[in-house]
C-alpha positions in Angstrom: -50.2 47.9 -4.0 -48.0 47.7 -1.1 -49.1 44.3 -0.1 -48.5 42.9 -3.7 -44.9 44.3 -3.6 -44.4 42.7 -0.1 -45.9 39.3 -1.4 -43.7 39.4 -4.5 -40.6 40.1 -2.5 -41.4 37.3 -0.1 -41.9 34.7 -3.0 -38.7 35.8 -4.8 -36.6 35.6 -1.6 -38.1 32.1 -0.9 -37.3 31.0 -4.4 -33.8 32.2 -4.2 -33.0 30.2 -1.1 -32.7 26.8 -2.6 -30.6 28.2 -5.4 -28.2 29.6 -2.9 -28.3 26.3 -0.9 -27.5 24.3 -4.0 -24.6 26.5 -4.9 -23.3 26.1 -1.3 -23.7 22.4 -1.4 -21.9 22.2 -4.8 -19.0 24.4 -3.5 -18.7 22.3 -0.4 -18.7 19.0 -2.2 -16.3 20.1 -4.8 -13.9 21.5 -2.1 -14.2 18.1 -0.2 -13.4 16.1 -3.3 -10.6 18.4 -4.2 -9.0 18.2 -0.7 -9.3 14.3 -0.9 -7.7 14.2 -4.2 -4.7 16.5 -2.9 -4.4 14.3 0.3 -3.9 11.2 -1.8 -1.5 13.0 -4.2 0.5 14.1 -1.2 0.6 10.8 0.5 1.9 9.2 -2.9 4.5 11.9 -3.1 5.5 11.3 0.6 5.7 7.6 0.1 7.6 7.5 -3.1 10.8 5.3 -2.6 14.0 7.1 -3.0 16.8 5.6 -5.1 18.7 4.4 -2.1 15.8 2.9 -0.3 16.2 -0.6 1.3 13.2 -2.2 2.9 9.7 -3.3 2.1 7.9 -1.6 -0.8 5.0 -2.1 -3.1 5.9 -2.1 -6.8 3.6 -2.0 -9.8 4.8 -2.5 -13.4 3.0 -0.4 -16.1 2.8 -3.0 -18.8 1.4 -5.7 -16.4 3.8 -8.4 -17.2 3.0 -12.3 -16.6 3.8 -13.5 -13.1 6.9 -15.3 -14.1 8.3 -12.1 -16.0 7.4 -9.9 -13.1 9.3 -12.1 -10.6 12.2 -12.1 -13.1 12.3 -8.4 -13.2 12.1 -8.0 -9.4 15.0 -10.5 -8.9 17.1 -9.0 -11.6 16.8 -5.7 -9.9 18.3 -7.1 -6.6 15.0 -7.1 -4.8 13.2 -10.1 -3.3 9.5 -10.8 -4.1 7.5 -11.2 -0.9 3.7 -11.2 -2.1 1.8 -10.7 -5.2 -1.2 -8.4 -4.9 -3.3 -9.5 -7.8 -6.3 -7.2 -7.0 -4.3 -4.2 -8.1 -1.5 -6.0 -10.2 1.3 -5.1 -7.8 3.9 -6.8 -5.8 5.2 -6.4 -2.1 9.0 -6.8 -2.4 12.0 -6.4 -0.1 14.3 -4.1 -1.9 18.0 -3.6 -1.4 19.7 -0.2 -1.6 20.0 0.7 -5.3 17.3 -1.7 -6.7 14.7 1.0 -7.0 16.2 2.8 -10.2 16.7 -0.7 -11.7 13.0 -1.4 -11.1 12.1 1.8 -12.6 14.2 1.2 -15.6 12.5 -2.2 -16.1 9.0 -0.6 -16.2 7.9 -0.2 -12.5 6.0 3.1 -12.5 4.9 2.9 -8.9 7.4 2.2 -6.0 5.9 2.9 -2.7 7.9 2.5 0.5 6.7 1.3 3.8 5.4 4.3 5.9 4.2 2.0 8.7 0.6 1.7 7.5 1.2 -0.5 4.6 -1.2 -3.1 6.1 -3.9 -0.7 5.6 -2.9 -0.2 2.0 -2.0 -3.6 1.0 -4.3 -5.5 3.4 -3.0 -8.6 5.2 -0.9 -9.4 2.0 1.3 -6.4 2.8 1.7 -7.1 6.4 2.3 -10.9 6.2 6.0 -11.9 6.7 5.7 -15.6 6.2 6.5 -17.5 3.1 4.2 -16.9 0.0 3.0 -19.6 -2.2 4.9 -20.2 -5.4 4.3 -17.4 -7.8 4.4 -19.6 -10.9 3.9 -23.2 -11.8 1.0 -25.5 -11.0 -0.1 -23.6 -7.9 0.4 -20.0 -9.6 -1.5 -18.2 -12.1 
C-alpha cells in the first residue's frame, strides 16, 4: 500500500514537470516579445521629429502617393528629398525648421529624425549623401 502511494506520487510529480516547464517557457517568451515591442515603441517615441527640427529625417506618407506627388509634397513643405526608400514606401529628406508640421498636415504619419543610427534603419540609402537618381521621369518609377 505504501509503495503504490509512493509510485503514484512519483508518477504525478513527473507528469507535472513538463507542464510547469511549458508554462515557464510561455511566460518567458511572452515577456521577451513584450519587452521587444516596448523597446521599439520607445525608440519610435524617442526619434519622433519635433516641429522645429532641421536635418535629415525619414518621412512616410499614410496614403502612399505616387512618386511625383510625394516629391511635390516634400518640396512644398520646405524640405528637400534625398532618397526614396521603396521597400518601406518612405523618403529620406533634409528638413528645414518648420517643415515637420507642414509634412504632417500633408499626410505624413511617420517623421523620424536622425539619431545617429539611421544607416542601420534605412540601410545604405539613409547614409548616402551623394545625388540620387531622378525620382520621376524615364529612369524613375
